[in-house]
GUVOVO-67720 format. One record per residue (C-alpha): x, y, z. Coordinates in nm, 2 decimals, padded with zeros to 4 digits, always signed. Each point is the difference from the previous one (the first is absolute). Last residue first. Layout:
+--------+--------+--------+
!   east !  north !     up !
+--------+--------+--------+
!      X !      Y !      Z !
...
+--------+--------+--------+
end
This chain:
+--------+--------+--------+
!   east !  north !     up !
+--------+--------+--------+
! +00.28 ! -01.82 ! +01.99 !
! +00.18 ! +00.34 ! -00.03 !
! -00.30 ! +00.20 ! -00.04 !
! -00.15 ! -00.14 ! +00.32 !
! +00.31 ! +00.10 ! +00.20 !
! -00.06 ! +00.36 ! +00.06 !
! -00.38 ! -00.08 ! +00.04 !
! +00.08 ! -00.30 ! +00.25 !
! +00.23 ! +00.25 ! +00.22 !
! -00.26 ! +00.26 ! +00.00 !
! -00.27 ! -00.26 ! +00.12 !
! +00.22 ! -00.12 ! +00.28 !
! +00.08 ! +00.37 ! +00.11 !
! -00.39 ! +00.06 ! +00.00 !
! -00.06 ! -00.32 ! +00.18 !
! +00.25 ! +00.10 ! +00.27 !
! -00.16 ! +00.34 ! +00.04 !
! -00.34 ! -00.15 ! +00.03 !
! +00.12 ! -00.23 ! +00.28 !
! +00.17 ! +00.30 ! +00.16 !
! -00.33 ! +00.18 ! +00.03 !
! +00.05 ! +00.14 ! +00.33 !
! +00.36 ! +00.13 ! +00.07 !
! +00.31 ! +00.03 ! -00.17 !
! +00.17 ! -00.19 ! +00.26 !
! -00.20 ! -00.30 ! -00.11 !
! +00.18 ! +00.01 ! -00.33 !
! +00.33 ! +00.01 ! +00.13 !
! -00.09 ! -00.28 ! +00.26 !
! -00.12 ! -00.22 ! -00.25 !
! +00.33 ! +00.04 ! -00.21 !
! +00.21 ! -00.06 ! +00.30 !
! -00.19 ! -00.30 ! +00.10 !
! +00.07 ! -00.17 ! -00.33 !
! -00.34 ! -00.12 ! -00.17 !
! -00.17 ! -00.32 ! +00.04 !
! -00.36 ! +00.02 ! -00.16 !
! -00.33 ! -00.14 ! +00.11 !
! -00.24 ! +00.12 ! -00.26 !
! -00.39 ! +00.13 ! +00.01 !
! -00.11 ! +00.08 ! -00.36 !
! -00.09 ! +00.35 ! -00.13 !
! -00.21 ! +00.06 ! -00.30 !
! +00.13 ! +00.31 ! -00.18 !
! -00.19 ! +00.34 ! +00.08 !
! -00.06 ! +00.22 ! -00.28 !
! -00.14 ! +00.35 ! +00.13 !
! +00.30 ! +00.20 ! -00.11 !
! +00.05 ! -00.18 ! -00.35 !
! +00.10 ! +00.33 ! -00.17 !
! +00.08 ! +00.28 ! +00.22 !
! -00.09 ! +00.36 ! -00.09 !
! +00.21 ! +00.30 ! +00.07 !
! +00.01 ! +00.11 ! -00.37 !
! -00.38 ! -00.06 ! -00.07 !
! -00.08 ! +00.37 ! -00.01 !
! -00.35 ! +00.05 ! -00.17 !
! -00.22 ! -00.11 ! +00.27 !
! -00.34 ! +00.18 ! -00.05 !
! -00.14 ! +00.13 ! +00.35 !
! -00.30 ! -00.15 ! +00.16 !
! -00.26 ! +00.23 ! +00.07 !
! -00.22 ! -00.07 ! -00.30 !
! +00.03 ! -00.37 ! +00.08 !
! -00.35 ! -00.05 ! +00.07 !
! -00.11 ! -00.36 ! +00.00 !
! -00.33 ! -00.07 ! -00.17 !
! +00.16 ! -00.10 ! -00.31 !
! +00.20 ! -00.25 ! +00.15 !
! -00.29 ! -00.21 ! +00.12 !
! -00.02 ! -00.04 ! +00.39 !
! +00.00 ! -00.31 ! +00.14 !
! +00.37 ! +00.04 ! +00.12 !
! -00.11 ! +00.31 ! +00.16 !
! -00.27 ! -00.14 ! +00.20 !
! +00.23 ! -00.30 ! +00.13 !
! +00.25 ! +00.27 ! +00.08 !
! -00.23 ! +00.18 ! +00.22 !
! -00.15 ! -00.33 ! +00.14 !
! +00.34 ! -00.08 ! +00.10 !
! +00.07 ! +00.33 ! +00.16 !
! -00.29 ! -00.02 ! +00.20 !
! +00.05 ! -00.38 ! +00.11 !
! +00.35 ! +00.11 ! +00.14 !
! +00.29 ! -00.12 ! -00.23 !
! +00.24 ! -00.25 ! +00.15 !
! +00.35 ! +00.14 ! +00.11 !
! +00.24 ! -00.04 ! -00.30 !
! +00.24 ! -00.29 ! -00.01 !
! +00.23 ! +00.05 ! -00.30 !
! +00.21 ! +00.28 ! +00.14 !
! +00.03 ! -00.03 ! +00.39 !
! -00.22 ! +00.27 ! +00.20 !
+--------+--------+--------+
end
């Protein structure tokens, strides 16, 4: 399954989620849920997803080939490389 495009929920699962969503927090049993005391491996902004816009871009063929050889997700890696460049150079501007 491709990330970001999950399968639709079955009516049964949707009904269960709706029922849980309607429940007041005081009725939710969290006694079996362990407390989280160690946040050392947590990642800030893990669920932040910036708005993406389609763009036609002309790049050198060898650059495209190199990213594509790394496998699926090459556009995401290209975006990450560009973001890293921007963050490094943002301080200079």
